[in-house]
C-alpha positions, 0 to 999 in steps of 0.5 A: 908255804903257798901264798893267796893270790884272791882278790879282795871281795871289796874290790873285784866283784864291783868292776865285773857285775853292774847293779842290774847284772846283780839283779838279775843273778840274784833272781836266777839263782834263787829260782834255781835254788827254789826249783832245786828245793822243790825235790823235798816235797815233790812226792809228798802228796803221793806217799800214800798212792805209791805202793799202788802206783808203783806195785809194790809194798810200803817199805819199798815205796818209802825209798823213794823219799829215802833215796833223795835224802842220802843222795843229797847228804853225800852230794852236798860236802862232795859237790861243793869242794868240787866247786870251790876247786874247779868253779862253782857255775860249772858244778852247778850245771852237773847238779842241774844235769843230774836233776834233769836226768833224774826227773826224766827216769822218774817221768818215764818209770811205772816201777819201784826200782827206776823210781828209787834210782831217778830220785837218787838223782834228784837228790844229788842236785841239792848241792846247788844251794851251797854253790849258789850261795858261793857264786854270790859272795865271789862275784856280788858288790859287798853291799849286796852280798848279805841280801843276796846270800839270805835269799839264796839260804831261804831258798831251801825252805821256800822251795820245800813249802811252795812244793807242797801245794804244787805237787798236790794241785798236780797229783790230784788233777793230772797224771802223777808223772807230770810232776817229773816232767815238770821238775825236769823242765824247770830245772833245764830253764834254770840250767839255760838262765844261769848259762846266760846271766850267771858269771862263774866265780873268779875264786878257786881253791888249788889242789887235789880232790880229797876222793878218800874223804869224800867216800868215807863222809859218804859211807858214814852218812848214808849208814846214820841217815838210814837207820834215822829214816828206817828205824821205825819201819826196822825196829829202833831195837833191831839188829839193822838199826843199831848195826847201821848206827854203830857202822856210821859212827865208827866210819865218821870217827875214822873219817875225821881222823883222816881228814885231820891228818890229810893235807888237803881235807874234803872238810877242814875240820880245824876250821869247822871246829871254831865257835863261829862255824861249830855252833852255827852248824849246831843251830842249822841241825836243831832249826831243820829239825823244827822246820820239818816237824811242821811239814810233817804236823800240819798237813796230817791235821789238816786233813784228818776228818772233822769227825774225829773232833780235832781234824780240819777235814781239807782236801789234799790240795786245799791243805797245800794251799793252806801251807803255801803262805808259809813259803811266801812268808820265807821270801817277805822275811829273808830280806828282812833278815839281811837288814837286821843282820846289816845293823845288828849283826848275823848272830842276832838275826839267828837268835831272833829267827830261833825265838820267832820259830819257838813262838810260833810253835807255842801258838800251834799248841793252842791255835789248831781248831780253825784253818785260820789258826792253822796258817797264823802259826804256820806263817810264824814258824816259817818267818823265823825260819827264814830269818834264821836260815838267811842268817847262816850264811853270813856266819860261815863266811865270816869264819872261812877263807874265801877259797872254801865258801861253798865247802863250808856251806854245803856242810852247813846245808847238810847238817840242816838235812840231818836235821830234818832226817832226825825230825822225821824220825823222832816225830814219827815216833811220837805220832806212831805212838799216840793214836786214836781209833777212828772207824778201823784205823788208827790216826794220830791224836791231838796229843800226838800232835801237841807233843810234836809241836812242843818237842820242834818248839824246845828244838827252837830254843835250843837253837837259840841258846846255841846261837847265843853261844856264838862268839859276838860279830860286828855288824857289816854292810856285806858278808866279808870276813873281818879278815879280808875287809882289812885288806886295802883294795888292789892288794893281795889277801893274806891267808890266816896262816901267813898273818900268823906267820907274820906276828910269830905265831899260829893261826886262830883255831889252828894251833899246831897245825903246820900242814900246807894250806890250800891256796886260792887263785883268780880264774882267768 
């Protein structure tokens, strides 16, 4: 059985990363995460104009959004596993390189096919965020791990929130291609900063890359997410939609069977089935749903004409700026989440964040008549999202081996992405079926908006229930799993399987699992 030679996190990082350097690493990785997450909302202000801009139909233009979603779903588990094996910093360079290439393709495009291809390349950049979380765990001093990972995790929401007003401002005042030149420049800056200031992670996971598993999960996710994102256009009862759903479920079932049997899987499903990981990932899915519901509803409410009786008559740019404080609140509350996690544990942070999200949507049910009211409830919702998102990496890290940190966080980020896709489908159906006539057009009704808020509130409550089912965790100053924290500085850290063998039993959550475990090593 291979032995683990990864240095204990409590011993190695402080010797290699000084406090000043730690601050720079956190700032650079968080900036890179925000830049990557900007791609989520980069084209939202252009959605109405895209068919004319690209000389295509509305159905074809919608692929500009769908392509990014699908590529991100495939990229997160795959690039995260590659990062664990070959170096997280190295794969981050690949993510940013694809993001730059995709941005330039879009910037040079005037038709739908190259635009969709460029947006798909941009989607592959989303794998950077779980890799950044893994780098922080591997190289940061123990006392900085929780707060650093909290900010990196929250960058997924911060970038999406800040991207909306920035993209609206550029789209309204400049040629739309400037959006993509700007995203290429920001990604290039992030790449240079990482090359200069961020060290490579010393932790590796040995073995071969599970190419079959990567292809399998990619096909399964594409089928499911394609059905979710296009179901409203094709019809939820159409053969295409139902066929894709059935194919996705079948492929993922076969993929799961294969992953359980292969000795070096892309995703360790036995680890994923542990309650700490399982319930955290389920909570991530419904919180992703709750987060995206606000992004779909609030801008429409703000931009509808006042003559409807409930619209607030704001311009595209004004609506984006009104949403911007939500992104700033996420930056403020992610460090607060780390403080709560340190004193009360990450489970408490996740429950609290979910409750705050539910409270924000509860306010949204009644506070929709003035701009300041929209600002208040969106800020409450985003504050809860920041607290919840920031707690997830600590929960994940406490339950997986250090050599699998990026892969585990990649799966968690994937669950958030599936949640946002589901929100897009569900809220879209709600708004499409609750409309009122304004002039010659059908627009979402106030009752439809409130129904969307109620559904999102229910999702947040469900997240709190799922978080409550996570086994209790002791508050710790860092995000070091208890099994690793037991190791004395300067000694080798045993794998869970080896410790179980020494006790004459099997590892927790892996009863009957006699397949070889992946070893970890220190990169020279």
